[in-house]
DSSP file (Angstrom, degrees, kcal/mol; ACC not computed):
  #  RESIDUE AA STRUCTURE BP1 BP2  ACC     N-H-->O    O-->H-N    N-H-->O    O-->H-N    TCO  KAPPA ALPHA  PHI   PSI    X-CA   Y-CA   Z-CA
    1    1 A M    >         0   0    0      0, 0.0     3,-2.2     0, 0.0    53,-0.1   0.000 360.0 360.0 360.0  47.2   16.0  -38.5  -67.1
    2    2 A P  T 3   +     0   0    0      0, 0.0     3,-0.1     0, 0.0    53,-0.1  -0.265 360.0   0.2 -55.8 128.2   19.5  -39.1  -68.4
    3    3 A G  T 3  S+     0   0    0      1,-0.2    57,-0.3    11,-0.0     2,-0.2   0.513 124.9  67.5  75.6   4.9   20.9  -42.4  -67.1
    4    4 A G  S <  S-     0   0    0     -3,-2.2     2,-0.4    10,-0.3    -1,-0.2  -0.742  73.8-113.0-141.2-172.0   17.8  -43.3  -65.2
    5    5 A R        -     0   0    0     51,-0.3    51,-0.8    -2,-0.2     2,-0.3  -0.950  21.5-152.6-128.1 149.2   14.1  -44.2  -65.3
    6    6 A G  E     -A   13   0A   0      7,-2.9     7,-2.1    -2,-0.4     2,-0.4  -0.896   3.0-157.3-120.8 153.5   11.1  -42.3  -64.2
    7    7 A M  E     +A   12   0A   0     -2,-0.3     2,-0.3    47,-0.3     5,-0.2  -0.994  12.9 172.2-131.0 137.7    7.7  -43.4  -63.0
    8    8 A W  E >   -A   11   0A   0      3,-2.6     3,-2.6    -2,-0.4     2,-0.3  -0.964  67.0 -37.9-145.2 128.1    4.5  -41.6  -63.0
    9    9 A W  T 3  S-     0   0    0     -2,-0.3    36,-0.0     1,-0.3    39,-0.0  -0.435 126.9 -26.2  54.0-116.1    1.1  -43.2  -62.1
   10   10 A N  T 3  S+     0   0    0     -2,-0.3     2,-0.4    -3,-0.1    -1,-0.3   0.188 120.0  96.1-106.9  15.7    1.4  -46.7  -63.7
   11   11 A F  E <   -A    8   0A   0     -3,-2.6    -3,-2.6     2,-0.0     2,-0.3  -0.853  49.1-169.3-114.4 142.3    3.9  -45.7  -66.4
   12   12 A M  E     +A    7   0A   0     -2,-0.4     2,-0.3    -5,-0.2    -5,-0.2  -0.943  17.0 156.3-123.0 149.1    7.7  -46.0  -66.6
   13   13 A G  E     -A    6   0A   0     -7,-2.1    -7,-2.9    -2,-0.3     3,-0.1  -0.990  48.9-123.5-162.7 166.8   10.0  -44.5  -69.1
   14   14 A R  S    S+     0   0    0     -2,-0.3     2,-0.3    -9,-0.2   -10,-0.3   0.655  97.7  29.9 -87.1 -19.1   13.5  -43.3  -69.9
   15   15 A T  S  > S-     0   0    0     -9,-0.1     4,-1.6     1,-0.1     5,-0.2  -0.922  81.2-113.3-137.5 162.3   12.3  -39.8  -70.8
   16   16 A D  H  > S+     0   0    0     -2,-0.3     4,-2.2    37,-0.2     5,-0.2   0.891 118.2  55.3 -57.7 -41.4    9.5  -37.4  -70.0
   17   17 A E  H  > S+     0   0    0      1,-0.2     4,-2.5     2,-0.2    -1,-0.2   0.876 102.9  54.4 -63.8 -39.4    8.3  -37.9  -73.5
   18   18 A E  H  > S+     0   0    0      2,-0.2     4,-2.2     1,-0.2    -1,-0.2   0.907 110.3  46.6 -61.8 -41.2    8.0  -41.7  -73.2
   19   19 A I  H  X S+     0   0    0     -4,-1.6     4,-2.0     2,-0.2    -2,-0.2   0.913 112.4  49.2 -68.5 -42.0    5.9  -41.3  -70.1
   20   20 A R  H  X S+     0   0    0     -4,-2.2     4,-2.2     1,-0.2    -2,-0.2   0.891 111.6  50.0 -63.8 -38.4    3.6  -38.7  -71.7
   21   21 A Q  H  X S+     0   0    0     -4,-2.5     4,-2.9     2,-0.2    -2,-0.2   0.895 107.5  53.9 -66.3 -39.9    3.2  -40.9  -74.8
   22   22 A A  H  X S+     0   0    0     -4,-2.2     4,-2.5     2,-0.2    -2,-0.2   0.907 109.2  48.8 -61.4 -41.4    2.3  -43.9  -72.6
   23   23 A R  H  X S+     0   0    0     -4,-2.0     4,-2.5     2,-0.2    -2,-0.2   0.933 111.8  48.6 -63.1 -45.2   -0.4  -41.9  -70.9
   24   24 A E  H  X S+     0   0    0     -4,-2.2     4,-1.8     1,-0.2    -2,-0.2   0.923 112.3  48.4 -60.9 -44.3   -1.8  -40.8  -74.3
   25   25 A D  H  X>S+     0   0    0     -4,-2.9     5,-1.5     1,-0.2     4,-1.2   0.896 110.5  52.3 -62.6 -40.2   -1.7  -44.4  -75.5
   26   26 A W  H  <5S+     0   0    0     -4,-2.5     3,-0.5     1,-0.2    -2,-0.2   0.933 109.5  48.2 -60.7 -46.3   -3.5  -45.5  -72.4
   27   27 A M  H  <5S+     0   0    0     -4,-2.5    -1,-0.2     1,-0.2    -2,-0.2   0.826 116.0  43.6 -66.6 -31.2   -6.3  -43.0  -72.8
   28   28 A K  H  <5S-     0   0    0     -4,-1.8    -1,-0.2    -5,-0.2    -2,-0.2   0.598 102.9-133.0 -86.6 -12.4   -6.7  -43.9  -76.5
   29   29 A S  T  <5 +     0   0    0     -4,-1.2    -3,-0.2    -3,-0.5    -4,-0.1   0.773  68.5 125.5  63.4  28.5   -6.5  -47.7  -75.7
   30   30 A D  S   <S+     0   0    0     -5,-1.5    -4,-0.1    -6,-0.2    -5,-0.1   0.841  75.0  23.8 -82.7 -35.5   -4.1  -48.1  -78.6
   31   31 A R  S    S+     0   0    0     -6,-0.5     2,-0.4    -9,-0.1    -5,-0.1   0.717 108.3  68.2-109.7 -26.8   -1.2  -49.8  -76.9
   32   32 A F  S    S-     0   0    0     -7,-0.3    -1,-0.0     1,-0.1     0, 0.0  -0.781  71.4-129.7-106.4 142.6   -2.4  -51.5  -73.8
   33   33 A G        -     0   0    0     -2,-0.4     2,-0.2     1,-0.1    -1,-0.1  -0.118  31.5 -93.2 -77.3 179.3   -4.7  -54.6  -73.6
   34   34 A E        -     0   0    0      8,-0.0     2,-0.8    -5,-0.0    -1,-0.1  -0.623  33.8-111.9 -93.9 156.8   -7.8  -55.0  -71.6
   35   35 A V    >   -     0   0    0     -2,-0.2     3,-1.4     3,-0.1     2,-0.2  -0.790  33.9-134.4 -88.8 113.3   -8.0  -56.5  -68.2
   36   36 A K  T 3  S+     0   0    0     -2,-0.8     3,-0.1     1,-0.2    -3,-0.0  -0.446  86.4  20.8 -68.9 136.8   -9.9  -59.8  -68.4
   37   37 A G  T 3  S+     0   0    0      1,-0.2     2,-0.6    -2,-0.2    -1,-0.2   0.370  91.0 117.7  88.0  -4.8  -12.5  -60.3  -65.8
   38   38 A Y    <   -     0   0    0     -3,-1.4    -1,-0.2     1,-0.1    -3,-0.1  -0.870  39.1-176.9 -98.1 118.3  -12.8  -56.6  -64.9
   39   39 A D        +     0   0    0     -2,-0.6    -1,-0.1    -3,-0.1     3,-0.1   0.532  50.3  93.9 -93.5  -7.2  -16.4  -55.4  -65.6
   40   40 A G  S    S-     0   0    0      1,-0.2     3,-0.1     3,-0.0    -2,-0.1  -0.186  86.3 -79.4 -80.0 174.6  -16.0  -51.8  -64.7
   41   41 A D        -     0   0    0      1,-0.1    -1,-0.2     3,-0.0     2,-0.1  -0.357  58.4 -88.9 -67.7 152.8  -15.2  -48.8  -67.0
   42   42 A R        -     0   0    0      1,-0.1     2,-0.3    -3,-0.1    -1,-0.1  -0.423  46.5-115.8 -62.3 135.1  -11.5  -48.3  -68.0
   43   43 A L        -     0   0    0     -2,-0.1     2,-0.3    -3,-0.1    -1,-0.1  -0.567  25.2-132.8 -75.0 134.8   -9.8  -46.1  -65.5
   44   44 A G        -     0   0    0     -2,-0.3    -1,-0.0    -3,-0.0   -17,-0.0  -0.693  17.4-123.0 -86.5 140.3   -8.6  -42.8  -66.8
   45   45 A A        -     0   0    0     -2,-0.3     3,-0.1   -22,-0.2    -1,-0.0  -0.606  30.7-111.1 -79.1 141.0   -5.0  -41.7  -66.1
   46   46 A P        -     0   0    0      0, 0.0    -1,-0.1     0, 0.0     2,-0.1  -0.228  45.3 -82.5 -63.9 162.2   -4.7  -38.3  -64.3
   47   47 A E        -     0   0    0      1,-0.1     3,-0.1   -24,-0.0     0, 0.0  -0.376  46.4-113.0 -63.6 143.4   -3.2  -35.4  -66.2
   48   48 A V        -     0   0    0      1,-0.1    -1,-0.1    -3,-0.1   -40,-0.0  -0.604  41.8 -98.5 -75.0 138.5    0.6  -35.4  -66.3
   49   49 A P        -     0   0    0      0, 0.0     4,-0.1     0, 0.0    -1,-0.1  -0.192  26.3-121.0 -56.4 151.0    2.0  -32.4  -64.4
   50   50 A A  S    S+     0   0    0      2,-0.1     2,-0.1    -3,-0.1     3,-0.1   0.763  90.9  83.6 -67.0 -25.1    3.0  -29.4  -66.5
   51   51 A T  S    S-     0   0    0      1,-0.1     2,-0.2     0, 0.0     0, 0.0  -0.410  96.8 -92.8 -77.4 157.2    6.6  -29.6  -65.2
   52   52 A Q        -     0   0    0     -2,-0.1     2,-0.2     1,-0.1    -1,-0.1  -0.507  42.5-119.8 -70.9 134.4    9.1  -32.0  -66.8
   53   53 A L        -     0   0    0     -2,-0.2     2,-0.3    -4,-0.1   -37,-0.2  -0.481  30.8-160.3 -74.6 144.3    9.3  -35.3  -65.1
   54   54 A K        -     0   0    0     -2,-0.2   -47,-0.3   -47,-0.1   -39,-0.1  -0.927  22.4-101.8-128.0 151.3   12.6  -36.3  -63.6
   55   55 A A        -     0   0    0     -2,-0.3     2,-0.3   -49,-0.1   -49,-0.2  -0.367  37.9-155.4 -65.8 148.4   14.2  -39.6  -62.6
   56   56 A R        +     0   0    0    -51,-0.8   -51,-0.3     2,-0.1     2,-0.1  -0.836  46.9  31.4-122.2 162.0   14.3  -40.3  -58.9
   57   57 A G  S    S-     0   0    0     -2,-0.3     2,-0.2   -53,-0.1    -2,-0.0  -0.280  97.7 -30.7  87.4-173.8   16.5  -42.5  -56.7
   58   58 A R        -     0   0    0     -2,-0.1     2,-0.5     2,-0.0    -2,-0.1  -0.491  49.7-142.3 -83.4 150.5   20.1  -43.4  -57.1
   59   59 A V              0   0    0     -2,-0.2   -55,-0.1     1,-0.1    -2,-0.1  -0.941 360.0 360.0-110.1 129.9   21.9  -43.7  -60.5
   60   60 A R              0   0    0     -2,-0.5    -1,-0.1   -57,-0.3   -56,-0.1   0.438 360.0 360.0 -92.2 360.0   24.4  -46.5  -60.8
């Protein structure tokens, strides 16, 4: 994603690796806090597609 940002599910990153790491951190609950007032189970993030993620939209 040179020069841009990518978004997948609820994660944004500058590289494919950053987004994949954010998903892994979410699933492990290492990096993200809990949602106060939500009594349900933590939502699991879907699997990241096997293809490399790319930035979308215009680049300035």
